[in-house]
ZATORFI-225911 format. One record per atom (N, C-alpha, C): residue number from 1; residue in one letter; atom name; y negated, x, z. Coordinates in steps of 0.001 Angstrom, whole numbers, plus 500000, padded with zeros to 6 digits. Example, Ala and Ser with C-alpha at 12.3 -4.5 7.8 and 13.67 -1.06 7.14 Angstrom:
residues 2
1,a,N,505690,513190,507800
1,a,CA,504500,512300,507800
1,a,C,503300,513200,507800
2,s,N,502250,512850,507080
2,s,CA,501060,513670,507140
2,s,C,499970,512900,507870
end
This chain:
residues 281
1,m,N,786178,853968,646008
1,m,CA,786265,852591,645955
1,m,C,787437,852259,646568
2,r,N,787374,850973,647605
2,r,CA,788621,850474,647946
2,r,C,789664,850163,646948
3,g,N,790784,850566,646938
3,g,CA,791798,849932,646289
3,g,C,792311,851321,645429
4,s,N,791600,852174,645276
4,s,CA,791732,853341,644311
4,s,C,792257,854718,645211
5,l,N,792565,855616,644509
5,l,CA,793140,856801,644943
5,l,C,791802,858080,644410
6,i,N,791427,858698,645196
6,i,CA,790422,859889,645412
6,i,C,791118,861015,645311
7,l,N,791153,861604,644343
7,l,CA,791703,863127,644238
7,l,C,790633,863870,645107
8,a,N,791294,864874,645797
8,a,CA,790011,865715,646080
8,a,C,790610,867198,645954
9,l,N,790862,867884,644605
9,l,CA,791459,869145,644798
9,l,C,790149,869949,644965
10,a,N,788853,869814,644642
10,a,CA,788311,870994,644503
10,a,C,787390,870777,646112
11,a,N,786884,869649,646996
11,a,CA,786377,869822,648127
11,a,C,786945,869946,649056
12,p,N,786782,870789,650092
12,p,CA,787820,871095,651155
12,p,C,787761,869594,651935
13,l,N,788621,869615,652772
13,l,CA,789193,868264,653640
13,l,C,788305,868570,654824
14,i,N,787726,867118,655208
14,i,CA,786928,867140,656418
14,i,C,787998,866946,657743
15,g,N,787750,868133,658290
15,g,CA,788484,868407,659645
15,g,C,789893,869120,659287
16,a,N,789931,869582,658048
16,a,CA,791128,870142,657732
16,a,C,791848,871023,659186
17,g,N,791068,871992,659508
17,g,CA,791446,872494,660529
17,g,C,792660,873567,660169
18,p,N,793268,874338,661018
18,p,CA,794009,875453,660721
18,p,C,795302,874932,660574
19,a,N,796282,876114,659417
19,a,CA,797655,875511,659014
19,a,C,798355,875125,660314
20,i,N,799274,873897,659847
20,i,CA,800164,873259,660841
20,i,C,801555,873708,660491
21,k,N,802205,873820,661564
21,k,CA,803530,874212,661370
21,k,C,804526,872940,660858
22,a,N,805344,872853,659922
22,a,CA,805850,871833,659230
22,a,C,807175,871405,659908
23,k,N,807591,870213,659684
23,k,CA,808691,870007,660468
23,k,C,809467,869363,659511
24,s,N,810962,870217,659572
24,s,CA,812128,870039,658731
24,s,C,812351,868672,658698
25,i,N,812532,867785,657289
25,i,CA,812887,866625,657738
25,i,C,814150,866300,656540
26,a,N,814992,865791,656701
26,a,CA,816275,865353,656023
26,a,C,815769,864392,654804
27,p,N,816439,864927,653347
27,p,CA,815924,864562,652127
27,p,C,815889,862439,652233
28,g,N,815219,862175,651718
28,g,CA,814921,860715,651114
28,g,C,814802,859928,652502
29,t,N,814547,860530,653740
29,t,CA,814270,860003,654849
29,t,C,812737,859768,655431
30,f,N,812306,858577,655603
30,f,CA,810842,858250,655612
30,f,C,810656,858526,657133
31,v,N,809351,858779,657699
31,v,CA,809026,859321,658796
31,v,C,807637,858539,658730
32,a,N,807373,857790,659767
32,a,CA,806422,856956,660089
32,a,C,805042,857866,660717
33,w,N,803828,857760,660396
33,w,CA,802696,858103,660752
33,w,C,801424,857601,660873
34,t,N,800733,857854,661985
34,t,CA,799323,857175,662153
34,t,C,798485,858035,662575
35,s,N,796951,857681,662705
35,s,CA,796136,858625,663141
35,s,C,796483,859055,664323
36,a,N,796858,858553,665286
36,a,CA,797271,858909,666667
36,a,C,798155,859899,666682
37,d,N,798765,860347,665583
37,d,CA,799528,861645,665661
37,d,C,799025,862785,665354
38,g,N,797762,862296,664781
38,g,CA,796901,863805,664287
38,g,C,797621,864515,663199
39,a,N,797161,865546,662508
39,a,CA,797810,866232,661417
39,a,C,799119,866411,661822
40,r,N,799716,866357,660720
40,r,CA,801537,866737,660952
40,r,C,801750,866820,659511
41,s,N,802634,868211,659253
41,s,CA,803452,868540,658177
41,s,C,804746,868403,658035
42,f,N,805153,868097,657024
42,f,CA,806784,867893,656995
42,f,C,807205,868562,655651
43,v,N,808444,869141,655868
43,v,CA,809020,869925,654865
43,v,C,810492,869850,654433
44,h,N,810631,870031,653406
44,h,CA,812103,869887,652680
44,h,C,812516,870637,651672
45,d,N,813154,871811,651383
45,d,CA,813594,872136,650061
45,d,C,812329,873158,649355
46,g,N,811627,873737,650378
46,g,CA,810293,874215,649677
46,g,C,809275,873301,649386
47,v,N,809312,871777,649829
47,v,CA,807874,871156,649413
47,v,C,807740,870784,650770
48,t,N,806366,870761,650854
48,t,CA,805555,870505,652092
48,t,C,804374,869420,652065
49,a,N,804611,868323,652899
49,a,CA,803675,867125,652785
49,a,C,802712,866955,653898
50,t,N,801370,866997,654062
50,t,CA,800725,866966,655395
50,t,C,799722,865747,655254
51,l,N,799855,865035,656329
51,l,CA,799269,863937,656288
51,l,C,797962,864021,657502
52,r,N,796909,863733,657181
52,r,CA,795748,863856,658332
52,r,C,794909,862584,657940
53,s,N,793937,862496,659344
53,s,CA,792773,861494,658919
53,s,C,791603,862044,658689
54,r,N,790864,861666,657304
54,r,CA,789700,862398,656984
54,r,C,788777,862192,658181
55,w,N,788665,861062,658743
55,w,CA,787660,860851,660100
55,w,C,788530,860049,661090
56,t,N,787737,859865,662505
56,t,CA,788645,858930,663219
56,t,C,788960,857648,662670
57,e,N,789952,857151,662907
57,e,CA,790636,855937,662337
57,e,C,790104,855745,660773
58,g,N,790165,856749,659540
58,g,CA,789735,856607,658374
58,g,C,791191,856814,657624
59,s,N,790910,856808,656384
59,s,CA,792116,856655,655505
59,s,C,792910,857934,655763
60,p,N,794467,857678,655330
60,p,CA,795283,858841,655510
60,p,C,794976,859969,653978
61,t,N,794838,861185,654514
61,t,CA,795018,862086,653361
61,t,C,796251,862930,653311
62,l,N,796548,862938,652130
62,l,CA,798089,863862,652011
62,l,C,797796,864887,651164
63,t,N,798450,865826,651487
63,t,CA,798313,867166,650499
63,t,C,799723,867576,650432
64,v,N,799940,867950,649231
64,v,CA,801513,868352,648932
64,v,C,801452,869578,648172
65,s,N,802279,870595,648761
65,s,CA,802445,872128,648471
65,s,C,803866,872567,648270
66,g,N,803753,873714,647563
66,g,CA,805026,874447,647703
66,g,C,805710,874573,645968
67,r,N,806724,875291,646202
67,r,CA,807238,875514,644974
67,r,C,806666,876295,643983
68,g,N,805282,877139,644313
68,g,CA,804792,877773,643072
68,g,C,803615,877092,642457
69,k,N,803488,875860,642997
69,k,CA,802550,875053,642191
69,k,C,801252,875078,643049
70,a,N,799992,874785,642305
70,a,CA,798771,874116,642875
70,a,C,798786,872988,644041
71,p,N,798427,872939,644954
71,p,CA,798504,872133,645798
71,p,C,797753,870731,645428
72,l,N,798212,869394,646025
72,l,CA,797797,868181,645266
72,l,C,797324,867658,646613
73,r,N,795940,867248,646665
73,r,CA,795277,866683,647809
73,r,C,794472,865177,647214
74,l,N,795230,864031,647817
74,l,CA,794692,862524,647693
74,l,C,794489,861923,648829
75,t,N,793820,861001,648674
75,t,CA,793214,859977,649750
75,t,C,793424,858814,649234
76,v,N,794414,857687,650326
76,v,CA,794514,856478,649866
76,v,C,793480,855631,650662
77,d,N,792325,855040,649827
77,d,CA,791362,854385,650366
77,d,C,791729,852972,650648
78,d,N,792542,852316,650154
78,d,CA,792716,851224,650762
78,d,C,793482,850871,651741
79,s,N,793935,852114,652389
79,s,CA,795009,851968,653918
79,s,C,793810,852657,655090
80,t,N,793529,852029,656406
80,t,CA,793163,852991,657144
80,t,C,794265,853510,658066
81,a,N,793804,854615,659003
81,a,CA,794824,855312,659642
81,a,C,795350,854631,660665
82,n,N,794733,853283,661229
82,n,CA,795051,852043,662215
82,n,C,796392,852009,661713
83,f,N,796794,851620,660525
83,f,CA,798165,851107,660128
83,f,C,798725,852071,659712
84,p,N,800268,851908,659712
84,p,CA,801252,853203,659494
84,p,C,801361,853296,658066
85,s,N,801593,854869,657838
85,s,CA,801902,855252,656631
85,s,C,803285,855612,656811
86,n,N,804209,855914,656067
86,n,CA,805611,856477,656184
86,n,C,805757,857652,654816
87,i,N,806666,858535,655153
87,i,CA,806350,859574,654079
87,i,C,807880,860177,653945
88,a,N,808063,860580,652554
88,a,CA,809710,861041,652425
88,a,C,809618,862404,651582
89,i,N,810478,863010,651667
89,i,CA,810440,863983,650434
89,i,C,812098,864133,649697
90,g,N,811957,864005,648548
90,g,CA,813701,864055,648224
90,g,C,813466,864059,646706
91,v,N,814620,863791,645852
91,v,CA,814654,864417,644389
91,v,C,814658,862980,643910
92,l,N,813634,862803,642587
92,l,CA,813698,861317,641955
92,l,C,814157,861198,640950
93,a,N,814227,862449,640441
93,a,CA,814823,863014,638841
93,a,C,816118,864068,638923
94,r,N,816932,863825,637991
94,r,CA,818377,864797,638200
94,r,C,817866,866212,637867
95,g,N,818278,867199,638265
95,g,CA,817741,868646,638017
95,g,C,816106,868973,638338
96,q,N,815511,867968,639110
96,q,CA,813944,868408,639436
96,q,C,813852,868680,640854
97,s,N,812879,869503,641040
97,s,CA,812501,869678,642695
97,s,C,812137,868673,643330
98,p,N,812130,868564,644728
98,p,CA,811871,867384,645355
98,p,C,810321,866831,645246
99,s,N,810446,865509,644968
99,s,CA,809055,864747,644773
99,s,C,808965,864212,646592
100,v,N,807618,863730,646618
100,v,CA,807190,863093,647824
100,v,C,806895,861862,647381
101,l,N,807131,860813,648571
101,l,CA,806911,859316,648385
101,l,C,805919,859067,649547
102,l,N,804738,858121,649371
102,l,CA,804047,858067,650576
102,l,C,803810,856435,650348
103,q,N,804180,855376,651620
103,q,CA,804071,854349,651403
103,q,C,802798,854063,652728
104,s,N,801767,853204,652585
104,s,CA,800846,853106,653322
104,s,C,800631,851614,653254
105,y,N,800401,851003,654467
105,y,CA,800243,849682,654746
105,y,C,798690,849236,654731
106,t,N,798291,848248,653948
106,t,CA,796982,848032,653551
106,t,C,796298,847034,655138
107,g,N,797265,846259,655404
107,g,CA,797106,845315,656429
107,g,C,797200,844011,655916
108,g,N,796928,842884,656983
108,g,CA,797148,841731,656444
108,g,C,798537,840998,656664
109,a,N,798426,839596,656948
109,a,CA,799786,838900,657384
109,a,C,801147,839197,656185
110,h,N,800562,839369,655114
110,h,CA,801572,839586,654053
110,h,C,801618,840986,652941
111,c,N,800413,841315,653066
111,c,CA,800194,842437,652287
111,c,C,799254,843623,652812
112,c,N,799466,844795,652363
112,c,CA,800709,845203,651602
112,c,C,801157,846764,651561
113,w,N,801825,847295,651096
113,w,CA,802431,848666,650848
113,w,C,801868,849024,649655
114,h,N,801043,850038,649599
114,h,CA,801024,850779,648494
114,h,C,801748,852357,648421
115,l,N,802163,852166,647363
115,l,CA,803477,853075,646908
115,l,C,802943,854038,645708
116,i,N,802934,855523,646563
116,i,CA,802462,856456,645906
116,i,C,803596,857493,645573
117,a,N,803841,858116,644448
117,a,CA,804822,859299,644300
117,a,C,804068,860366,643735
118,v,N,804510,861627,644359
118,v,CA,803744,862932,644162
118,v,C,805115,863732,643456
119,m,N,805075,863959,641898
119,m,CA,806090,864562,641667
119,m,C,805846,866068,640863
120,p,N,806790,866904,641049
120,p,CA,806460,868228,640414
120,p,C,806514,868241,638925
121,t,N,805604,868951,638220
121,t,CA,805431,868925,636897
121,t,C,805166,870635,636480
122,g,N,805694,871771,635536
122,g,CA,805019,872505,635562
122,g,C,804626,873446,636575
123,k,N,802955,873764,636671
123,k,CA,802615,874648,637519
123,k,C,801983,873411,638464
124,k,N,802058,872281,638793
124,k,CA,801472,871451,639733
124,k,C,802322,870314,640016
125,f,N,801616,869405,641019
125,f,CA,802196,868281,641474
125,f,C,801244,867193,640731
126,v,N,801735,865890,640404
126,v,CA,801005,864918,639564
126,v,C,801506,863548,640626
127,k,N,800297,863099,640719
127,k,CA,800406,861515,641490
127,k,C,800964,860471,640546
128,v,N,802009,859678,640929
128,v,CA,802352,858379,640257
128,v,C,802123,857162,641119
129,d,N,801112,856552,640645
129,d,CA,800713,855221,641469
129,d,C,801153,854096,641397
130,f,N,802242,853443,642005
130,f,CA,802867,852360,641866
130,f,C,801953,850993,642533
131,g,N,801040,851285,642703
131,g,CA,800088,850046,643454
131,g,C,800593,849791,644522
132,r,N,800168,848363,644784
132,r,CA,800240,847721,646231
132,r,C,801369,846709,646054
133,w,N,802337,846357,646762
133,w,CA,803259,845657,646785
133,w,C,803464,844756,648017
134,d,N,803771,843536,647864
134,d,CA,803922,842701,649213
134,d,C,805208,842708,649444
135,g,N,805579,842395,650999
135,g,CA,807238,842545,651359
135,g,C,807355,843546,652473
136,d,N,808679,843853,652763
136,d,CA,809189,844814,653368
136,d,C,808812,846534,652885
137,m,N,808733,847210,653556
137,m,CA,808808,848928,652960
137,m,C,810034,849040,652108
138,l,N,810104,849787,651045
138,l,CA,810805,850280,650463
138,l,C,811995,851237,651268
139,a,N,812933,851362,651020
139,a,CA,813949,852517,651103
139,a,C,813968,853615,649680
140,w,N,814313,854516,650365
140,w,CA,814086,855477,648907
140,w,C,814915,855247,647870
141,p,N,814190,854951,646741
141,p,CA,814971,854766,645515
141,p,C,816247,855553,645390
142,t,N,817213,854739,644433
142,t,CA,818531,855495,644008
142,t,C,818409,855103,642815
143,d,N,819031,855829,641640
143,d,CA,819313,855758,640341
143,d,C,820378,854649,640210
144,l,N,819880,853312,639818
144,l,CA,820813,852316,639631
144,l,C,821380,852384,638056
145,s,N,820429,852644,637262
145,s,CA,820852,852932,635704
145,s,C,821640,853996,635452
146,g,N,821886,855087,635856
146,g,CA,822934,856224,635751
146,g,C,821961,856961,634833
147,d,N,820493,857300,634468
147,d,CA,819804,857856,633585
147,d,C,819388,858998,634170
148,g,N,819612,859248,635507
148,g,CA,819205,860468,636190
148,g,C,817931,860228,636802
149,v,N,817266,859090,636569
149,v,CA,816058,858907,637274
149,v,C,815687,857848,638377
150,a,N,815258,857933,639443
150,a,CA,815201,857122,640648
150,a,C,814733,855678,640151
151,d,N,815294,854603,640378
151,d,CA,815021,853232,640078
151,d,C,814264,852549,641359
152,f,N,813185,851749,641420
152,f,CA,812582,851519,642629
152,f,C,812529,849644,642202
153,r,N,813135,849010,643357
153,r,CA,813431,847852,643517
153,r,C,812483,846675,644071
154,f,N,811321,846277,643698
154,f,CA,810335,845413,644013
154,f,C,810843,843989,643692
155,r,N,809796,843099,644147
155,r,CA,809860,841660,643844
155,r,C,809064,841564,642975
156,d,N,808928,840575,642007
156,d,CA,808066,840080,640973
156,d,C,806962,839715,641923
157,q,N,805543,839913,642206
157,q,CA,804658,839384,643151
157,q,C,803939,838260,642477
158,n,N,804114,837935,641151
158,n,CA,803557,836841,640280
158,n,C,803916,835513,641037
159,f,N,805284,835186,641433
159,f,CA,806131,834318,642006
159,f,C,805981,834160,643551
160,l,N,804963,834938,644202
160,l,CA,804346,834297,645342
160,l,C,803101,833591,645404
161,y,N,803424,832297,646147
161,y,CA,802658,831310,646117
161,y,C,802513,830609,645063
162,a,N,803157,830816,643830
162,a,CA,802835,830048,642600
162,a,C,803357,828811,642499
163,f,N,804459,828276,643082
163,f,CA,804816,826884,643328
163,f,C,805185,826473,644674
164,g,N,804674,827351,645746
164,g,CA,804584,826709,647134
164,g,C,804505,827882,647872
165,s,N,804598,827800,649538
165,s,CA,804199,828792,650359
165,s,C,804847,830079,650192
166,y,N,804304,830981,650718
166,y,CA,804779,832624,650592
166,y,C,806297,832291,651207
167,a,N,806971,831839,652244
167,a,CA,808045,831510,652731
167,a,C,808999,830936,651861
168,g,N,808301,829920,651132
168,g,CA,809365,829373,650129
168,g,C,809503,829861,648860
169,s,N,808690,831022,648680
169,s,CA,808876,831817,647651
169,s,C,810113,832523,647101
170,r,N,810929,832820,646077
170,r,CA,812053,833658,645916
170,r,C,811852,834426,644601
171,p,N,810725,835349,644840
171,p,CA,810762,836162,643753
171,p,C,811621,837007,643282
172,p,N,812081,836973,641734
172,p,CA,813212,837967,641275
172,p,C,812786,839383,641388
173,f,N,813876,840209,641511
173,f,CA,813646,841424,641353
173,f,C,812970,841930,640276
174,k,N,811840,842624,640408
174,k,CA,811071,843597,639451
174,k,C,811482,845106,639833
175,i,N,812278,845751,638738
175,i,CA,812600,846819,638453
175,i,C,811719,847882,637883
176,m,N,811355,849015,638665
176,m,CA,810390,850103,638182
176,m,C,810933,851462,638308
177,t,N,810515,852060,636934
177,t,CA,811236,853813,636760
177,t,C,810082,854388,636678
178,i,N,810356,855884,636510
178,i,CA,809057,856906,636036
178,i,C,809406,857371,634908
179,r,N,808661,857352,633997
179,r,CA,808834,857903,632275
179,r,C,807457,858318,632132
180,a,N,807551,859711,631865
180,a,CA,806398,860626,631125
180,a,C,805412,860435,632523
181,l,N,805793,860259,633668
181,l,CA,805174,860672,634624
181,l,C,803946,859304,634835
182,k,N,804458,858080,634432
182,k,CA,804114,857051,634403
182,k,C,804994,855905,635001
183,p,N,804535,855133,636063
183,p,CA,805348,853673,636356
183,p,C,805850,852822,635365
184,v,N,806893,852536,634993
184,v,CA,807536,851485,633707
184,v,C,808350,850582,634228
185,d,N,808068,849255,633810
185,d,CA,808762,847895,634259
185,d,C,810071,847960,633497
186,v,N,811344,848209,633651
186,v,CA,812486,848052,632989
186,v,C,813554,847060,633640
187,s,N,812824,845791,634080
187,s,CA,813554,844892,634577
187,s,C,814391,844187,633829
188,t,N,814100,844109,632271
188,t,CA,815048,843651,631258
188,t,C,816170,844271,630709
189,d,N,816391,845540,631300
189,d,CA,817448,846073,630959
189,d,C,818376,845683,631159
190,p,N,819448,845318,630350
190,p,CA,821026,844669,630651
190,p,C,821693,845832,631778
191,v,N,821571,846972,632033
191,v,CA,822132,847578,633273
191,v,C,822003,847372,634552
192,f,N,820799,846429,634643
192,f,CA,820422,845900,636083
192,f,C,820967,844320,636435
193,r,N,821577,844064,635559
193,r,CA,822233,842257,635287
193,r,C,823166,842048,636469
194,p,N,824232,843322,637156
194,p,CA,824781,843250,638318
194,p,C,823795,842898,639426
195,l,N,822564,843469,639462
195,l,CA,821742,843277,640564
195,l,C,821269,841760,640507
196,y,N,820968,841236,639675
196,y,CA,820597,839829,639518
196,y,C,821557,839006,639889
197,a,N,822975,839363,639217
197,a,CA,824018,838726,639397
197,a,C,824197,838354,640748
198,a,N,824088,839526,641806
198,a,CA,824474,839271,643144
198,a,C,823534,838684,644053
199,d,N,822158,838345,643086
199,d,CA,820986,837635,644084
199,d,C,821045,836186,643491
200,l,N,821626,835936,642310
200,l,CA,821584,834287,641956
200,l,C,821963,833448,642883
201,p,N,823194,833609,643495
201,p,CA,823736,832512,644519
201,p,C,823097,832018,645323
202,k,N,822034,833254,646039
202,k,CA,821151,832973,647250
202,k,C,819984,831999,646593
203,v,N,819430,832718,645427
203,v,CA,818125,832049,645060
203,v,C,818448,830473,644249
204,r,N,819901,830286,644215
204,r,CA,820142,828978,643680
204,r,C,820397,828096,644921
205,t,N,820948,828718,646075
205,t,CA,821203,827878,647190
205,t,C,819582,827456,647739
206,a,N,818903,828472,647492
206,a,CA,817461,827951,648098
206,a,C,816571,826914,647168
207,c,N,817073,826614,645709
207,c,CA,816534,826009,645309
207,c,C,817104,824389,645198
208,l,N,818522,824352,645014
208,l,CA,819259,823253,644841
208,l,C,819815,823002,646081
209,e,N,820169,823637,646883
209,e,CA,820954,823521,648249
209,e,C,820122,823109,649893
210,e,N,818857,823306,649505
210,e,CA,818365,823490,650964
210,e,C,818424,822163,651788
211,d,N,818612,822285,653012
211,d,CA,818580,820795,654015
211,d,C,817377,820127,653636
212,n,N,816458,820518,653558
212,n,CA,815063,819856,653319
212,n,C,814528,819686,651775
213,g,N,815605,820029,650969
213,g,CA,815569,819512,649509
213,g,C,815093,820720,648874
214,p,N,815084,820696,647573
214,p,CA,814459,821839,646577
214,p,C,812856,822147,646876
215,d,N,812553,823300,646727
215,d,CA,811194,823729,646910
215,d,C,811149,824378,645669
216,g,N,809629,824211,645116
216,g,CA,808939,824620,643799
216,g,C,809109,826252,643750
217,g,N,808841,826723,644873
217,g,CA,808823,828278,644667
217,g,C,810251,829134,644604
218,a,N,811164,828005,645300
218,a,CA,812396,828924,645221
218,a,C,813072,828637,643587
219,c,N,812731,827527,643133
219,c,CA,813397,826933,642093
219,c,C,813047,828008,640764
220,a,N,811484,828519,641058
220,a,CA,811075,828986,640372
220,a,C,811973,830543,639877
221,g,N,812077,831043,641231
221,g,CA,812543,832322,641261
221,g,C,814384,832090,640681
222,y,N,814804,831076,640901
222,y,CA,816330,830813,640541
222,y,C,816042,830894,638917
223,l,N,815313,829967,638398
223,l,CA,815468,829770,636821
223,l,C,814926,831205,636687
224,a,N,814139,831821,637214
224,a,CA,813906,833558,636609
224,a,C,815031,834331,636351
225,t,N,815805,834176,637777
225,t,CA,816914,835259,638078
225,t,C,817908,834771,636860
226,a,N,818160,833527,636779
226,a,CA,819048,833312,635633
226,a,C,818762,833448,634314
227,a,N,817372,833443,634084
227,a,CA,817201,833968,632727
227,a,C,817341,835424,632546
228,r,N,817249,836306,633366
228,r,CA,817602,837687,633378
228,r,C,819006,837974,633252
229,l,N,819572,836713,633107
229,l,CA,821484,836918,633163
229,l,C,821587,836103,631570
230,g,N,820759,835540,631205
230,g,CA,820994,834815,630235
230,g,C,821600,833517,630189
231,r,N,821113,833161,631919
231,r,CA,821752,831752,632063
231,r,C,820769,830757,632161
232,f,N,819731,830871,631638
232,f,CA,818505,829850,631872
232,f,C,818756,828253,631561
233,d,N,819680,828051,630433
233,d,CA,819974,826893,630148
233,d,C,820691,826098,631051
234,q,N,822020,826730,631787
234,q,CA,822565,826414,632662
234,q,C,821802,825896,633778
235,a,N,820942,826789,634491
235,a,CA,820042,826896,635856
235,a,C,819152,825575,635442
236,w,N,818646,825444,634068
236,w,CA,817420,824304,633615
236,w,C,817974,823051,634093
237,a,N,819375,823054,633373
237,a,CA,820123,821679,633701
237,a,C,820001,821185,635065
238,s,N,820732,822271,635735
238,s,CA,820696,822169,636975
238,s,C,819468,821622,637876
239,f,N,818456,822419,637853
239,f,CA,817273,822041,638178
239,f,C,816643,820743,637800
240,l,N,816869,819948,636404
240,l,CA,816554,818665,636123
240,l,C,817238,817775,636720
241,r,N,818429,817965,637374
241,r,CA,819009,816942,638197
241,r,C,818320,816613,639635
242,t,N,817722,817859,640138
242,t,CA,817075,817607,641468
242,t,C,815789,816460,641316
243,d,N,815540,815877,642569
243,d,CA,814591,815057,642989
243,d,C,813027,815903,642625
244,l,N,813020,816867,642668
244,l,CA,811778,817598,642454
244,l,C,811440,817600,641194
245,s,N,812472,817768,640164
245,s,CA,811986,817841,638960
245,s,C,811468,816633,638263
246,k,N,811764,815536,639170
246,k,CA,811475,814070,638603
246,k,C,810246,813656,639235
247,q,N,809433,814415,639930
247,q,CA,807903,814288,639935
247,q,C,807011,813790,639082
248,t,N,806625,812509,639113
248,t,CA,805541,811804,638169
248,t,C,804557,812790,637806
249,g,N,803942,812532,636536
249,g,CA,803062,813496,636377
249,g,C,803165,813530,634595
250,r,N,802560,814811,634128
250,r,CA,802529,814805,632686
250,r,C,803688,815050,632176
251,i,N,804197,814545,630854
251,i,CA,805586,814701,630354
251,i,C,805462,815565,629103
252,e,N,806123,816743,629316
252,e,CA,806129,817723,628159
252,e,C,807518,818111,627733
253,p,N,807962,818909,626469
253,p,CA,809024,819494,626281
253,p,C,809269,820987,626979
254,c,N,810347,821511,627027
254,c,CA,810663,822762,627557
254,c,C,811270,823363,627022
255,s,N,812730,822935,627618
255,s,CA,813725,824372,627293
255,s,C,813689,824691,625864
256,d,N,814374,826109,625938
256,d,CA,814191,826491,624129
256,d,C,815273,825865,623294
257,s,N,816496,825356,624163
257,s,CA,817804,824749,623437
257,s,C,817647,823534,623047
258,r,N,816900,822948,623922
258,r,CA,816675,821307,624227
258,r,C,815296,821177,624054
259,p,N,814448,821198,622812
259,p,CA,813024,821391,622861
259,p,C,812523,819805,622912
260,n,N,813368,818794,622694
260,n,CA,812874,817613,622906
260,n,C,813061,816760,624179
261,a,N,813651,817903,625101
261,a,CA,813757,817155,626427
261,a,C,812680,816734,627370
262,c,N,812336,815818,627628
262,c,CA,811367,815591,628438
262,c,C,811426,816079,630267
263,v,N,810303,816362,630849
263,v,CA,810413,816797,631908
263,v,C,809286,816664,632617
264,s,N,809139,816524,633872
264,s,CA,808072,816186,634775
264,s,C,806859,817552,634932
265,q,N,805515,817201,635028
265,q,CA,804672,818157,635300
265,q,C,805304,819412,636021
266,l,N,805597,819385,637105
266,l,CA,805941,820455,637849
266,l,C,807002,821581,637024
267,a,N,808271,820853,636579
267,a,CA,809232,821483,635768
267,a,C,808403,821781,634300
268,g,N,807389,821327,633744
268,g,CA,806530,821841,632834
268,g,C,805988,823046,633066
269,d,N,805371,823131,634280
269,d,CA,804459,824207,634960
269,d,C,805181,825392,635083
270,i,N,806844,825094,635653
270,i,CA,807326,826295,635951
270,i,C,808033,826982,634687
271,c,N,808185,826274,633557
271,c,CA,808438,826652,632348
271,c,C,807550,827361,631605
272,a,N,806168,827002,631454
272,a,CA,804943,827713,630965
272,a,C,804870,828959,631701
273,f,N,805316,828856,633010
273,f,CA,804968,829861,634029
273,f,C,805875,831005,633506
274,l,N,806841,830590,633260
274,l,CA,808081,831819,632946
274,l,C,807934,832274,631625
275,r,N,807638,831557,631028
275,r,CA,807105,831851,629395
275,r,C,805848,832874,629269
276,k,N,804930,832477,630024
276,k,CA,803781,833498,630125
276,k,C,804271,834834,630570
277,l,N,805400,834869,631568
277,l,CA,805816,836097,631994
277,l,C,806858,836822,631114
278,r,N,806998,836163,630311
278,r,CA,808064,836626,629138
278,r,C,809701,836729,629854
279,y,N,810161,835724,630933
279,y,CA,811227,835515,631221
279,y,C,812295,834716,630329
280,i,N,811370,833337,629600
280,i,CA,812109,832974,628532
280,i,C,811056,832946,627287
281,k,N,811406,832865,626149
281,k,CA,810579,832763,625072
281,k,C,809949,831290,624814
end
């Protein structure tokens, strides 16, 4: 089914062919692949990743092997081999042997990169599926929290088109990590506040100081980023002073610390949106 991963551990791959000589690649360095490249293998520190197409212009199939573990084969069925895939091998957790990251493009003007990690555990490799993400391809993730496990920096996709155009949206960071071989959202961890603090001036400018006036998509991102830093009330007060916040429409209360403050429909909608996503209470 489109959008899902099909494991093919038992059945032989169609057109698998003979063994391929693996090319050594540097750790954490992504290499591009399309069906035009044919079957190709890459190796780093004893872990080999092989990409091939199941059929002409078909979905890419990845095989990961090495380190005395049973090979893992999987197919990304929401991406065709006409679009690029990017693969890299490197360490995602301190003291662990290398993992493989595969990013495959699904096509479309804005969407999407499907990110899959293949990690070693016991006598096998295990797939960790991060799903599809709009935006640029990720660089190899680094350990931002200091806990020994890599952190993945995405942008919160809920903000795209929510209050404006794609170009006008300014989604806050969404930080993911891997725990118990599952992707976990750790965005609220205070250790990531420096990341939000560095982003805040840019999203504030996009909301409050753009030449063409404030934009709802940018302001939603600004308020969410401020909330991650415990500065929502200050950002909310700045937003309420903009012409954008004074649009006519339904009037309702919003701010936690100013429960009786009346705001416009747009401001109320942004506030309800941030509550739903648990950026504010």
